[in-house]
C-alpha positions as CSV (number, residue, x, y, z in Angstrom):
1,T,20.4,-0.9,-27.0
2,H,17.8,-0.2,-24.4
3,F,14.2,-1.1,-25.1
4,F,12.6,1.9,-23.4
5,S,13.8,5.5,-24.0
6,A,14.1,8.1,-21.2
7,N,11.1,10.0,-22.7
8,V,8.9,6.8,-22.5
9,I,9.9,6.2,-18.9
10,E,9.3,9.8,-17.9
11,A,5.8,9.7,-19.4
12,I,4.8,6.9,-17.0
13,W,4.9,9.0,-13.8
14,N,1.7,10.7,-12.8
15,G,3.2,13.1,-10.3
16,K,2.4,11.1,-7.2
17,Q,5.1,9.8,-4.9
18,E,3.1,7.4,-2.8
19,P,0.8,4.4,-3.5
20,S,-2.9,4.9,-3.2
21,T,-5.5,3.1,-1.0
22,P,-8.4,1.1,-2.3
23,Q,-11.4,3.2,-3.4
24,E,-15.0,2.1,-3.6
25,N,-16.5,1.5,-7.1
26,R,-13.0,1.1,-8.7
27,D,-11.9,-1.9,-10.7
28,Y,-8.5,-3.4,-9.9
29,I,-6.2,-6.1,-11.1
30,A,-3.5,-7.5,-8.9
31,I,-0.5,-9.0,-10.6
32,A,2.1,-11.3,-9.0
33,D,5.6,-12.0,-10.4
34,W,7.0,-14.7,-8.1
35,G,10.6,-15.0,-7.0
36,F,11.3,-17.0,-3.9
37,A,15.1,-17.6,-3.9
38,E,17.1,-15.5,-1.4
39,Q,19.7,-14.7,-4.1
40,G,17.3,-14.8,-7.1
41,D,14.4,-12.7,-8.4
42,K,12.2,-10.6,-6.3
43,T,8.5,-11.3,-5.8
44,V,6.7,-8.2,-7.0
45,F,3.0,-7.5,-6.5
46,A,1.4,-4.6,-8.4
47,V,-2.2,-3.4,-8.3
48,F,-3.5,-1.5,-11.3
49,D,-6.7,0.5,-11.4
50,Y,-8.4,-0.1,-14.8
51,T,-11.7,1.6,-14.1
52,D,-10.9,4.1,-16.8
53,F,-10.3,1.4,-19.3
54,K,-12.7,3.1,-21.7
55,D,-10.3,6.0,-21.7
56,G,-7.4,3.6,-22.2
57,V,-5.6,4.4,-18.9
58,F,-4.2,1.8,-16.5
59,T,-2.8,3.2,-13.3
60,L,-0.3,1.4,-11.0
61,V,-1.7,2.4,-7.6
62,Y,0.1,0.0,-5.3
63,G,3.3,-2.0,-5.5
64,Y,5.2,-4.3,-3.2
65,E,8.5,-6.2,-3.6
66,E,10.4,-8.7,-1.5
67,K,13.6,-10.7,-2.1
68,G,13.2,-14.3,-1.1
69,G,10.3,-15.1,1.2
70,D,8.2,-18.0,2.2
71,P,5.9,-19.0,-0.7
72,W,2.9,-19.8,1.4
73,R,3.1,-16.5,3.3
74,L,3.4,-14.7,0.0
75,A,0.4,-16.6,-1.4
76,T,-1.7,-15.6,1.6
77,Q,-0.4,-12.0,1.3
78,F,-1.5,-11.9,-2.3
79,I,-5.0,-13.4,-1.5
80,L,-5.4,-10.7,1.2
81,L,-4.2,-8.0,-1.3
82,C,-6.8,-9.0,-3.8
83,R,-9.6,-9.0,-1.2
84,E,-8.5,-5.6,0.1
85,W,-8.5,-4.0,-3.4
86,N,-12.3,-4.7,-4.1
87,K,-11.8,-8.3,-4.8
88,A,-9.3,-7.5,-7.6
89,K,-8.9,-9.8,-10.5
90,A,-5.7,-11.8,-10.1
91,L,-3.1,-12.4,-12.7
92,V,-0.1,-14.6,-11.9
93,D,3.1,-15.8,-13.5
94,A,2.4,-19.5,-13.9
95,G,5.2,-20.3,-16.2
96,A,7.7,-21.9,-13.9
97,M,7.0,-24.8,-11.6
98,G,6.9,-22.5,-8.6
99,G,4.4,-20.3,-10.4
100,N,2.2,-23.2,-11.3
101,I,2.1,-24.4,-7.7
102,M,1.3,-20.8,-6.6
103,K,-1.6,-20.7,-9.1
104,K,-3.1,-23.8,-7.6
105,S,-2.8,-22.4,-4.1
106,L,-4.7,-19.3,-5.2
107,K,-7.7,-21.1,-6.8
108,E,-10.2,-19.1,-4.7
109,L,-9.1,-16.1,-6.8
110,H,-9.6,-17.8,-10.1
111,P,-6.3,-16.3,-11.3
112,I,-5.5,-15.6,-14.9
113,S,-2.3,-17.4,-15.9
114,F,0.6,-15.9,-17.7
115,Y,3.1,-18.4,-19.1
116,G,6.3,-16.5,-19.2
117,Q,8.5,-17.0,-22.2
118,E,5.6,-18.3,-24.5
119,Q,3.8,-15.0,-24.2
120,K,6.5,-12.6,-23.3
121,V,7.7,-11.5,-26.8
122,K,4.2,-10.6,-28.0
123,C,3.4,-8.9,-24.8
124,L,6.6,-6.8,-24.8
125,E,5.5,-5.4,-28.2
126,K,2.1,-4.6,-26.8
127,L,3.7,-3.0,-23.7
128,F,5.9,-0.8,-25.9
129,L,2.8,0.4,-27.8
130,L,0.9,1.1,-24.6
131,L,3.8,3.2,-23.3
132,T,4.4,5.1,-26.5
133,E,1.0,5.5,-28.2
134,P,0.0,9.1,-28.4
135,Y,-3.5,10.0,-27.4
136,E,-5.4,12.8,-25.7
137,S,-6.7,12.4,-22.2
138,V,-7.0,14.4,-19.0
139,I,-4.0,12.5,-17.6
140,A,-1.4,12.7,-20.3
141,K,-0.7,13.0,-24.0
142,V,1.3,9.9,-24.4
143,G,1.3,6.4,-22.9
144,R,-1.6,4.5,-21.5
145,I,0.1,3.2,-18.3
146,K,0.6,5.6,-15.4
147,S,2.1,5.1,-12.0
148,Y,3.2,6.8,-8.9
149,Y,7.0,7.0,-8.8
150,I,8.8,3.7,-8.1
151,A,12.6,3.9,-8.2
152,N,13.1,0.2,-9.0
153,L,10.6,0.4,-11.8
154,E,12.4,3.3,-13.3
155,T,15.8,1.5,-13.0
156,E,14.5,-1.7,-14.5
157,L,12.9,0.1,-17.4
158,A,16.0,2.2,-18.1
159,S,18.3,-0.9,-18.2
160,Y,15.9,-3.3,-20.0
161,K,17.1,-4.9,-23.2
162,T,15.4,-7.6,-25.3
163,D,18.2,-10.0,-24.3
164,D,17.2,-9.7,-20.6
165,K,19.2,-12.7,-19.3
166,G,20.8,-11.6,-16.0
167,L,18.9,-8.3,-15.8
168,E,16.6,-7.5,-12.9
169,Q,13.3,-7.4,-14.7
170,D,10.6,-8.1,-12.1
171,W,8.8,-4.8,-12.4
172,V,9.1,-4.9,-16.2
173,M,7.5,-8.4,-16.1
174,V,4.6,-7.0,-14.1
175,L,4.0,-4.5,-16.9
176,V,4.4,-7.2,-19.5
177,M,1.7,-9.2,-17.7
178,L,-0.5,-6.1,-17.6
179,A,-0.1,-5.9,-21.4
180,Y,-1.2,-9.6,-21.6
181,F,-4.3,-8.8,-19.6
182,I,-5.1,-5.8,-21.9
183,K,-4.4,-7.7,-25.0
184,N,-6.7,-10.6,-24.0
């Protein structure tokens, strides 16, 4: 069975089709899920606006993905991304050896570390609650994570299962890492 229902996925979209640009006086967190192999996972960067945290809303305002890629160029790109988005907090997947090396290369950002499998199960539960919890706000009546439309995010959420071996899950992992940030 699939982890996220069509209704949950549909509630994420905020009606926008394009990413935003950085705005003054907004708080952002940039999340990196690394994937460097040409035939393996993608690297996904996502920037969330959490200025409205008191209202419980986290909005994905910018996303980037790339298959393969030079790790040092991607590290530099992530540093520049954080600077551009009001010196965004940085959260990186540090679970694999490549992720740990990337974390060390990003030391100027003082990144928050997410250690993959150790934290994933608890954070998946938190993510599910964030996406399904009913509440009243100006933005929506259900779900605390909003985003402009990203086709690959929709596809990955629609096909996600708890036994995720072999599934493309890079965008889902970015949301799992956001749940980790919120939880902590």
